[in-house]
C-alpha positions in Angstrom: 0.0 0.0 0.0 1.4 3.4 -1.0 2.1 6.0 1.6 2.0 9.7 1.0 3.8 12.5 2.9 2.7 16.2 2.4 5.7 18.5 2.6 5.1 22.2 3.0 8.0 24.6 3.6 6.7 28.0 4.7 10.0 29.6 3.9 10.1 28.3 0.4 8.6 30.1 -2.6 7.9 26.8 -4.5 4.4 25.3 -4.3 3.8 22.5 -1.8 4.3 18.9 -3.0 3.3 15.4 -1.9 6.0 12.7 -1.7 4.8 9.1 -2.5 6.7 6.2 -1.1 5.9 2.8 -2.5 7.4 -0.6 -1.6 8.2 -1.2 -5.3 9.9 2.0 -6.1 12.4 3.4 -3.8 12.5 6.6 -5.7 9.9 9.1 -4.5 7.5 11.0 -7.0 6.3 14.5 -6.6 2.7 15.6 -7.3 2.1 19.4 -7.4 -1.0 20.6 -5.6 -2.9 23.2 -7.7 -4.4 26.0 -5.7 -8.2 26.6 -6.0 -9.4 29.2 -8.4 -9.5 32.6 -6.7 -12.9 34.1 -5.9 -13.4 37.1 -8.2 -15.2 40.0 -6.6 -17.0 41.9 -9.4 -17.4 45.5 -9.0 -21.1 46.6 -9.1 -22.1 48.3 -12.3 -23.0 52.0 -12.1 -26.7 52.8 -11.9 -26.5 54.7 -15.2 -25.1 51.7 -17.0 -27.9 49.4 -15.7 -30.5 52.0 -16.8 -28.9 52.0 -20.3 -29.0 48.2 -20.5 -32.6 48.0 -19.5 -33.6 50.7 -21.9 -31.8 49.1 -24.9 -33.4 45.7 -24.0 -36.9 46.9 -24.3 -36.5 49.5 -27.0 -38.0 48.6 -30.4 -36.2 49.3 -33.7 -38.2 50.8 -36.5 -38.0 47.6 -38.5 -39.1 45.3 -35.6 -42.3 43.4 -36.1 -44.6 44.1 -33.1 -46.6 41.2 -31.7 -48.3 40.3 -28.5 -45.6 38.0 -27.1 -42.9 40.7 -27.4 -45.2 43.3 -25.7 -45.8 40.9 -22.8 -42.0 40.4 -22.4 -41.3 44.1 -22.6 -43.9 44.9 -19.9 -42.6 42.0 -17.7 -39.3 43.9 -17.4 -41.1 46.6 -15.5 -42.3 44.0 -12.9 -38.8 42.8 -11.9 -38.3 45.4 -9.2 -39.2 48.9 -8.3 -36.0 50.3 -9.7 -36.4 48.5 -13.1 -40.0 49.8 -13.2 -38.8 53.3 -12.7 -36.4 52.9 -15.6 -38.6 50.9 -18.0 -41.9 52.8 -17.8 -40.7 55.9 -19.7 -39.4 53.7 -22.5 -42.6 51.6 -22.6 -44.9 54.6 -22.8 -42.6 56.4 -25.3 -43.9 54.1 -28.1 -47.1 52.2 -27.0 -48.3 49.3 -29.0 -52.0 49.8 -29.9 -53.3 46.7 -31.8 -57.0 47.3 -31.3 -59.6 49.9 -30.4 -60.0 48.3 -27.0 -56.4 49.0 -26.3 -56.7 52.5 -27.5 -59.7 53.1 -25.2 -57.9 51.7 -22.2 -54.8 53.9 -22.9 -57.0 57.0 -23.2 -58.9 56.2 -20.0 -55.6 55.7 -18.1 -54.2 59.0 -19.4 -57.4 60.9 -18.5 -57.2 59.5 -14.9 -53.6 60.4 -14.4 -54.0 63.8 -16.0 -56.9 64.6 -13.6 -54.6 63.8 -10.7 -51.9 66.2 -11.9 -51.6 69.6 -10.3 -49.3 72.6 -10.6 -47.6 71.5 -7.4 -45.8 68.7 -9.3 -42.3 69.2 -10.5 -43.1 68.5 -14.1 -45.3 70.9 -16.2 -47.2 67.9 -17.7 -48.8 64.8 -16.4 -47.3 61.3 -16.5 -47.3 58.9 -18.3 -48.8 61.1 -21.0 -45.6 63.2 -21.0 -43.5 60.2 -21.9 -45.4 59.4 -25.1 -43.3 60.3 -28.2 -44.9 58.1 -30.9 -48.6 57.3 -31.4 -49.1 54.7 -34.1 -52.7 53.9 -34.8 -52.0 52.2 -38.2 -52.8 48.7 -36.6 -56.4 49.7 -36.0 -59.1 48.6 -38.5 -59.3 50.9 -41.6 -63.0 50.8 -42.0 -65.1 52.0 -39.0 -68.8 52.6 -38.6 -70.1 56.2 -38.4 -70.5 55.9 -34.6 -66.9 54.7 -34.2 -65.6 57.5 -36.4 -67.4 60.1 -34.3 -65.9 58.6 -31.2 -62.5 58.4 -32.7 -62.5 62.1 -33.7 -63.7 63.0 -30.2 -61.1 60.9 -28.5 -58.3 62.3 -30.7 -59.3 65.9 -30.0 -59.3 65.2 -26.3 -56.0 63.3 -26.5 -53.8 65.9 -28.1 -53.7 68.4 -25.1 -52.3 65.6 -22.9 -49.4 64.8 -25.3 -47.2 68.0 -25.3 -44.0 66.0 -26.2 -45.5 64.0 -29.1 -43.2 63.7 -32.1 -44.6 61.0 -34.4 -48.2 60.4 -35.3 -49.6 57.8 -37.8 -53.3 57.7 -38.6 -55.3 55.7 -41.2 -56.1 57.6 -44.4 -59.4 55.7 -44.7 -60.7 57.4 -41.5 -60.9 60.9 -43.1 -60.5 62.6 -39.7 -62.2 65.9 -39.2 -60.5 69.3 -39.4 -60.6 69.7 -35.6 -58.3 66.7 -35.2 -55.7 68.3 -37.5 -56.1 71.7 -36.0 -55.8 70.4 -32.4 -52.7 68.4 -33.3 -50.9 71.5 -34.5 -52.0 73.6 -31.5 -51.0 71.2 -28.8 -48.0 69.3 -30.3 -45.5 71.8 -31.6 -42.7 69.2 -31.4 -44.1 67.0 -34.2 -41.5 65.6 -36.6 -43.5 62.9 -38.5 -47.2 63.0 -39.5 -48.8 60.3 -41.6 -52.4 59.7 -42.6 -53.6 63.3 -42.3 -56.6 63.8 -44.6 -57.9 66.9 -46.3 -61.3 67.5 -47.8 -62.5 70.6 -49.5 -66.0 70.5 -48.0 -64.5 70.4 -44.5 -62.3 73.5 -45.1 -64.0 76.6 -43.8 -63.7 80.0 -45.5 -60.2 81.3 -45.0 -59.3 78.4 -42.7 -57.2 75.4 -43.7 -56.4 72.9 -40.9 -53.4 71.4 -42.8 -51.9 74.8 -43.4 -52.4 75.7 -39.7 -50.6 72.5 -38.8 -47.6 73.3 -41.1 -47.3 76.8 -39.6 -47.5 75.6 -36.0 -45.0 72.6 -36.3 -41.8 74.1 -37.6 -39.8 70.9 -36.8 -41.7 68.6 -39.3 -39.4 66.2 -41.1 -41.9 63.8 -42.8 -45.5 64.5 -43.8 -48.1 62.5 -45.6 -51.4 64.2 -46.6 -54.2 62.3 -48.4 -57.2 63.7 -50.2 -60.4 62.4 -51.7 -59.2 62.2 -55.2 -60.7 63.9 -58.2 -64.0 65.6 -57.4 -67.0 65.2 -59.7 -67.3 69.0 -60.1 -64.7 71.1 -61.8 -62.0 72.4 -59.4 -61.9 76.0 -58.4 -58.3 76.8 -59.2 -57.0 79.8 -57.2 -54.3 82.2 -58.3 -50.8 82.4 -57.1 -50.4 82.8 -53.3 -49.2 86.3 -52.3 -49.1 85.8 -48.5 -46.3 84.8 -46.1 -44.5 81.5 -47.2 -44.0 78.6 -44.9 -40.8 78.1 -43.0 -40.2 74.3 -43.0 -36.4 74.1 -42.8 -36.5 70.4 -41.7 -39.0 68.8 -44.1 -37.2 66.2 -46.2 -40.1 63.8 -47.1 -43.5 64.8 -48.4 -46.4 62.8 -49.7 -49.4 64.3 -51.5 -51.8 61.5 -52.4 -55.1 62.0 -54.0 -54.8 65.8 -54.0 -55.5 67.5 -57.4 -55.6 70.9 -55.7 -55.6 72.4 -52.2 -54.9 75.9 -50.7 -51.9 74.6 -48.8 -50.3 73.4 -52.0 -50.3 76.9 -53.3 -48.4 78.0 -50.2 -45.9 75.1 -50.7 -45.2 76.3 -54.2 -43.9 79.6 -52.9 -42.2 78.2 -49.8 -38.5 77.4 -50.1 -38.4 73.8 -48.5 -34.6 73.8 -48.5 -34.0 70.1 -47.5 -36.9 68.4 -49.4 -35.4 65.3 -50.9 -38.2 62.7 -51.2 -41.6 63.3 -52.9 -44.6 61.0 -53.4 -47.4 62.5 -55.5 -50.5 61.4 -57.4 -50.4 62.6 -61.0 -53.2 65.0 -62.0 -53.0 66.9 -65.2 -55.3 69.0 -67.5 -58.2 71.2 -66.6 -59.0 69.0 -63.5 -55.9 70.2 -61.7 -52.3 70.8 -62.5 -50.2 70.0 -59.4 -47.4 67.8 -60.6 -45.6 69.9 -63.2 -45.6 73.2 -61.3 -44.5 71.5 -58.1 -41.6 69.7 -59.8 -40.6 72.9 -61.6 -40.2 74.6 -58.2 -38.9 71.8 -56.0 -37.7 69.2 -58.5 -34.0 70.4 -58.6 -33.7 69.4 -54.9 -35.3 65.9 -55.2 -33.3 62.7 -55.0 -36.3 60.3 -54.8 -39.6 60.7 -56.7 -42.6 58.2 -56.6 -46.0 58.3 -58.2 -48.8 56.8 -56.1 -52.3 55.9 -57.0 -55.2 58.0 -55.7 -58.4 56.8 -54.0 -60.4 56.9 -57.3 -61.7 53.6 -58.6 -61.0 52.9 -61.3 -57.7 54.7 -61.3 -57.3 57.7 -63.6 -55.0 56.8 -66.5 -52.7 59.9 -66.3 -49.1 59.5 -67.4 -46.4 61.5 -65.7 -44.7 64.2 -67.7 -41.9 63.0 -70.1 -39.5 65.7 -68.9 -39.0 64.3 -65.4 -35.2 64.0 -65.9 -35.1 67.7 -66.9 -37.2 68.9 -64.0 -35.3 66.7 -61.5 -31.6 66.9 -62.5 -30.4 65.3 -59.2 -32.8 62.4 -59.0 -31.5 59.0 -57.8 -34.7 56.9 -57.5 -37.8 57.0 -59.7 -41.0 55.0 -59.3 -43.5 55.1 -62.2 -47.1 53.9 -62.5 -49.4 52.9 -65.4 -49.7 54.3 -68.0 -46.0 54.8 -68.6 -44.8 57.8 -70.7 -43.9 57.1 -74.2 -40.3 58.0 -73.4 -38.3 59.9 -70.9 -36.7 63.0 -72.4 -33.0 62.9 -71.9 -31.4 65.7 -69.9 -29.8 68.7 -71.4 -27.4 68.1 -74.2 -23.9 67.3 -73.0 -24.9 66.4 -69.4 -25.3 63.1 -67.7 -28.1 62.3 -65.2 -27.3 60.6 -61.8 -30.4 58.4 -61.8 -29.5 54.9 -60.3 -32.8 53.1 -59.7 -36.0 52.9 -61.7 -39.1 51.1 -60.5 -41.8 50.3 -63.2 -45.3 48.9 -62.6 -46.5 45.4 -63.2 -45.5 44.2 -66.7 -48.3 44.3 -69.3 -48.2 42.4 -72.6 -48.3 45.6 -74.7 -46.0 47.0 -77.3 -45.8 50.3 -75.4 -44.5 48.6 -72.2 -41.8 46.7 -74.1 -40.7 49.7 -76.1 -40.4 51.8 -73.0 -37.9 49.4 -71.5 -35.9 49.1 -74.7 -35.9 52.6 -76.0 -38.0 54.8 -73.7 -35.2 55.1 -71.1 -32.3 57.3 -72.3 -29.6 54.8 -71.2 -26.8 56.8 -72.9 -27.4 59.7 -70.5 -27.9 57.4 -67.5 -24.4 56.1 -67.0 -25.0 55.5 -63.2 -28.2 53.4 -63.8 -27.8 50.2 -61.8 -31.2 48.6 -61.5 -34.7 48.4 -63.0 -37.2 47.0 -60.6 -40.5 45.4 -61.7 -43.3 46.0 -59.2 -46.0 43.4 -58.5 -43.9 40.8 -60.4 -41.9 37.8 -59.4 -39.6 35.6 -61.3 -40.7 32.0 -61.4 -38.8 28.9 -62.2 -39.1 27.9 -65.8 -41.6 25.2 -66.5 -40.3 23.9 -69.8 -41.3 25.7 -72.9 -44.6 26.9 -71.3 -42.6 28.9 -68.8 -40.8 30.8 -71.5 -43.9 32.5 -72.8 -46.1 35.4 -71.9 -44.9 38.2 -69.7 -42.0 36.2 -68.3 -40.6 35.7 -71.8 -40.9 39.4 -72.5 -39.2 40.4 -69.2 -36.4 37.9 -69.8 -35.7 39.4 -73.3 -35.7 42.9 -71.7 -33.4 41.7 -68.9 -30.9 40.2 -71.5 -30.9 43.5 -73.4 -30.4 45.6 -70.3 -27.7 43.3 -68.9 -25.6 44.2 -71.9 -25.9 47.8 -70.8 -24.8 46.9 -67.3 -28.3 47.3 -65.8 -29.8 44.6 -63.6 -33.5 43.7 -63.8 -35.1 42.5 -60.5 -38.6 41.6 -59.3 -40.4 43.1 -56.3 -38.3 41.0 -53.9 -35.0 42.2 -55.4 -34.3 38.9 -57.1 -32.6 39.0 -60.5 -33.6 37.1 -63.6 -30.3 35.3 -63.9 
């Protein structure tokens, strides 16, 4: 039986060792004793760092898909402890998820109760949690409501705006056609607005000398993105006003503007004489002729600043077949992205002689088996002046796997022929998913 002797020399710097003596071997062996891992005493994180971690954990990105499970998890963070609740609640209320009318009613009731409990003796000049709300997204609510629900919605929104002094982003449904009081109240009570979508304008709701949308633009000088929707082409002829001679708007931060279904409006006349120095993205419904000429005058004034231009369908059904002007490249000499609709122009006029255009991306509507569509892709685009053109995107169209000879017929065959021709020019043809033909 082996015997072991532990030898520890307190004056030696070498580690302790164990000497084994066995009857077979007279020569002792040494086994080093490894010390235990030291206990690491972590320094506590600063409170500010923990607050930052909790905030980033529950904050949503603009591309995140909101669902009920994620919302339950985000709100569960506030129930961990009192300190986490104090950190998480401002972030949770900054962008509340409102998936239904019931949720919106519950939020409004809670804000009304907390606002009634607020008094000037509080340190903050506004009530909480209403003062935490920065974004109000109602786009998840149903688009089609009954008359009673629309009346209640207009009433709720007009009562809600005074409680949200720090609101910056609002998204409504264009199908609601909210009343002018909602738009006016939004401008009067939320001067910090930066993004507004789904605002509607109707000529019959615009009083004499009063325009709610124009009042909103004057009150909110920090607007960066704005979407205004109209009712489309009226049945009666439009009453076209003369040029605006009053004070222009000062919107030094507006870079994205959408005018959908608006053949004419008083605030458009004001926009035509306003500088809009940083406007870069424009979405507009084309209207031409005696029924309203918005597109060409607007592009003539603000086109040189645009880098992205899109044409959108109005609310009319069936859609009005109005082609955009052929001199788009001349009106917008700095354009990078262009989105067209049916009907396509016969051809895009090339820019001024001796100059190249910086256009890089063109999106065209769903392919049609017509001679005009094919000729536009082949000869309607001035490829010689578009040396930077990289991609032509086919909207509402997807490449399918070839199914023998039958798969090489119809619209797919025509698009493949166009893709082969454009590939020789260094231009890629992709479908709505961004997938190429080859």
